[in-house]
N, C-alpha and C positions, 0 to 999 in steps of 0.2 A: 625575530629569529631568522637569520639568513640560512638558506639552504645551499649546501655545497654543490657546485655544478657537477661533481663526480658522483653524487649520490643519486641513485635511480629510485624514484618513487613509483610504485606500481599504480597504473591508472587503468580503470575499466570504463568502457563505453557500453551502455546498455541500450539496446534498441527494442522498440515495441514492448514497453513495459506497461503493466496495468496498475493503476493507482486508485485508491479511494481517497478523495479529498473532501474535507468539510470545514466549515468555519467554526464548528463547535467541538472542542476537544472532548466533551462529555460523550458525544456520539461515538468517538473512537474507543473510549473506554467501554461503552456498551457493546460495541462490535466485538472487542477482544474478550469480553466476559462471556459471550455466547460461543460455546464450544464448536458448534457446527460452522460458524463463520471464522472463528480464530484459526482453525486448522487449515483454512484456505489462504491465510495471510503468510507471506514470506518474511515480512519484517515491518517494523515501525520506523518511518523516516523522520517524523516529527510528531508533535502533539496533535496535529490535524491531518496527517498523511500516512496511509498504510500502503505498503507494496504488496500486491496480490500476485500469487503464482499465475502466470499467463495462461496456463492450461485450465485454470479454474475460473476464468472470467464468467462463463455462463452460470456456474454454480453460485458464484458470489451475487450475481444479479438476481437469481432466483431467491436466494436467502434474504437479500435486502428487501425484495418485494414482499416476501412472507412476513417480514417484520413491519410492513406498512410504509416503507420508504419508496420513493419514486426517483431512483437515480437517473441523472442525465448522463448519457454516454457520449463522450467526446472522442472522436477518432482523428 
C-alpha cells in the first residue's frame, strides 16, 4: 500500500523510556496478573516487552525483586 506524499502521519519520538524485556512471554503474563506491578505498566509493546511509566522505575525494580527476580538494569 502506497502512502500519499500529502498525507501526514503523526510520528512520536520517545526519549528515556523504561522497558521490561524478557525472552519468556509467560513472565510478562505473570507481571500483568500481579496488580501491584500491572498498575506501574504504561503498555504492552509485544509478547515479551512492557513499557513502564518512567517515574515508576524504582517501584518496578522493588516489586520485581520482591517477586524473586534479579533484573539487569541497562542505561
